[in-house]
Structure formats: structure tokens, C-alpha cells
C-alpha positions, 0 to 999 in steps of 0.5 A: 735368359741373361743380360749384358751389363754396362761393361759388356759382361754377360750375366745369367738371370737367376730365378725371379730376376727378370728372364722374358719369354714371348710369342710375337706376330707381325705383318708387312705389306709392300706395293710395287709402284714401278720397277724401282719405287715401292711403298711399304707398311711394316708392323713387325715385330707387331704384337706380343700375343703372349709373354711372361716375365720371371719376376716379383713385381712387388713383395707385398703382392708376390702372386701377381705375374708379370708380362710385356704384352702390347703393341710395337709401332708401325714403320711406314715409307717408300723404297727408292732404288737408285742403282740397279738393273731397273733403277735410274742409274743402271748397273748390273753389279751394284744395287743401292736404295734408299727408304725414307720413312716414319715410325708411327707410335701405337697406344701403349699399356694403360698403367693405371689399370695395370696398377690395379691388376697388381692390387688384385694379384693378377697378370700385370704388363710391367713395361711396353715392348716398344717406345711408342714415340713418333720417329723420323729417318731412313734406311739404306740398302747397298748390295754388291752382286758377286755372282748371279747366285751370291750377293752381299748386303750392307743395310743400315737404319737411323731413326730419330725419336720425338720427345714424349711428354706426360707419360707413365712408364710403369704401373702407377696408382691413380692417386700418383698419376700426376706426380709420376708422369714424365718427359722422355727423350729416347734420342735415336736408334741406329742399326748396321747389318752385313749379310752375305746371301747365297741362292740356289736354284732347285728347279725352274720354279724353286729356289733355296736361299741362305743368309747370314746377317751380322747385325750391330744396333745401338741407342744413346742415353735417354733423357727424363725431364731434360736430365740425361739418365746415365747408363741407359745407352745400349748396344748389341751384336747379333748373328742371324742365320736364316734359310728360305724356300721360294716356290715360284710355281704355285698360283700365289708364289710363296716364300717360307723362311726360318731364321735364328737370332743369336746375341754375340755382345752387347751393353745395357741390354737383354741377351735375347734369342729368337726363332722367326718363321716368316711367310711372303706371298707375292701378288702381281696386279 
């Protein structure tokens, strides 16, 4: 319901200024190759199944409604634990892992068709939820085990994105398609997270986990047709408390988790709150 400007000042959205609501569904699959290597495919956030954006898309078509429906991109990679109890470098107190990976772009909105929806005053996808650019990078995980129940996690992710060429960024008429296409260079994205994590055994088969991640994310100024677009760099800091219940005694061990994300500070970014429900199933072959 608000945004941070280029100076970090929070501004609440007034009516029709762009507030966004969305319902999203994501999936992930991880396979343990051996005791210290796993392969993973993560489609999370996944897909916006429903969304609405409170805005007037065009004054000549006031009844057209806006959304940000669509697909997020997929991250695929391998996680290699270098230091840990079962890693090549043995340690009971420190864990360190690296996860090289690739961000695989999925198709974006058909903005020619969305322009036709605007002309008919229908529901219009006004922006893609993700970049849809090929990205290469890695994630780093470092844990310090304070006690068997308490550990502190430091996580980081860096993704460098390849330039997209001849793309449309918003609803465009078929007549203007060729002249509206641009080359877009998003640069990179960087995320750093600090999380204290506490686990409490409720019984031999049930445990409760509490986490309090603090996350910093940033992106640089983007380039369009080779020219830097000023004030498009973004950053944000969010606190994401979460609680999970792990039921290990079930036929398929399952973990249920709920978390809440609260923005604390940002620049050139929306101040988005979110509630996340997560179910993890563990299978052994």
C-alpha cells in the first residue's frame, strides 16, 4: 500500500495510485545427490494466480482494470556443502555451502494482446512480475552453530542478468510494436540475509523452529538501449519472522511453516508486506 522514493521516504498510495494485491503459488524440488551435494529447481515465487493494481491505466478507458499476473522465472542449481559434519572439510560448529545456478527466463505477458484488452476495457496485465532475463550467479550459505538448538545463518545471492533485446515493457498497439521495442540491461541483483534460528524439540518426532531473517536486497540502475536510466536503482530492507512445525513421525515427514515479511526501509521500491504459507515434504529413496 505504499512505496519508498529515491531518498528512502515512505509514501502511502492514495486511491488509484498503484497499490498492488497478489496471490502467488510457488514450487521447489531438491534432490540429495550425496551427503554434501544436492540439486535443486526452485520456481518460487512461481506464478501470480490472481492480482490487482489500483490504478487508472488510461484516462480514455477508465473501466479497464489492471493486474500483474504472470510467471516468475526459475532458479536451477546445485548446492555443495564445503564445511560441515558430512562435508569434505569436517566441522561440528561451522557449516559453509556454495550453490552455483542459473535463472531461467519464462515467457512474459503478450503486451500486444494486453493493449487489445485495454481497448475493450477488460482486465489488463500492465507489467510482468519478473525480469524474464537469463541470469547466472551463485548463492552462499554460512552457518555458525552456537548450541545444538541455536544457529546463526548468513546467506547471500548474486545474479548477473544477460541483456534482453527487442522487448516490450508495457501494453503496446500492434502498429507501434516495432518502434516500442527496446534493449534492456538489468545488470545484477544482490541479496544478503542474516538469520538467527532456534529449534525446540517438542517430542521425539516433533520439533518447533523459530527464525528471524533480516534481508537486504539491491539492484543497480537499469539500461535501456545502452543508456543508463537514472533513479531506477533499488534497495530494500525487510524483517521476515517465521515459525515452523516439523512432524517427523508421519509416513512422509512434513514441515508446515508460516512467515510474515515487513519492509523496514527502501529506495525506489514498493513497500510490500506478505504472508507466506509453506509445506515441505521429505522423501527418502
